[in-house]
C-alpha positions, 0 to 999 in steps of 0.5 A, a space after each residue: 405145164 402140169 395139171 396143178 400149175 394150170 388149175 392153180 393159175 388165176 386165169 383158170 380159177 376165174 374161168 372156173 368161177 364164171 362157168 360155175 356161175 352158169 352151172 357149167 363145167 370146165 375140162 382139160 383135154 388132149 393131154 392138158 392142151 385144150 380147155 373146154 367149157 360145157 354148158 349144163 345139160 339141155 343148155 347152150 352158150 349164148 355166144 356160140 350156140 353150142 353146148 361145148 366151146 374149146 380153146 387150145 393152149 397152143 404150145 402150153 406156155 402160161 401166156 397161152 393158158 391166160 389167153 384161152 381162159 380169157 376168151 372162154 370167160 368172155 363167152 361164158 359171161 354171155 350166159 346160157 340159153 335153152 339148147 336149140 334142136 340142132 344142139 340137142 341132136 348133136 349132143 344126143 340129149 
């Protein structure tokens, strides 16, 4: 899948919107095969207790993109909290 196809999908746009509502960012990594959500500086995702959460798009088909975005949306919906000492140290903040 191309960058435009991925970022233009409804599921990706919904993910971007949810993450932006928490002032975070969405990234595509590993030649577009991994979707990552980053909490804002100094914060971590409540659901995972980490500043960054990644999900693989597996074989790159559209259904895997939807699945990855859905999982990440569920995590982002829980919101963020101030980062723990471990997260701060791991991120080098």
